[in-house]
Residue, then its C-alpha position, 0 to 999 in steps of 0.5 A: m357485398p352490397i351493391p354501391g349507390p349511384n355516383h350522381d347527386l339524387r337530391p331533389g332539384a340537383g338536376a334542375v340546378a345543374t341544367a340551369r348552370l349549363v344554360v347559363v354557361a351556354l348563353l354567356c358563350g353565345l354572348q361572347y361570340w356575338l360580341l366578338t363578331a360585333t367588334m370585329e365588324a365595328f372594328h373593320g368599319g373603322d370604330r377603333g374605340l370599340p375594342l377595349p370595352a368589348a374586351i372587358a365585357s367579354g373577360a367578365c363573361f368569361l370570368l362569370g361562366l368560369g365562376l359558375v363552373i368552379v362553384a359547381e365542381r366545388n359542390e360536387a367535390r364536397r358532396r363526394r367528400l362527405g359521402l351525400r347520397a339521396g335525400g342528403s344522408s349517406 
């Protein structure tokens, strides 16, 4: 019985792409946290016009991060479905 190959992507640069996606999603989460704290501070300081634009910007950050995660999951599912291994061959 042959030994099965690894179940992760071994193509050159695949790890770097995954790390870049992780960094971008982490930065978006940090941006959302900063946006929340700045909005709450401004709101408690009496600025009532800021929450709606901040909520829209936060929603855009969320959608961008969600899109990156969905693209990564689709690529991984496609790779598994096609049975791709190291170098793009099965």
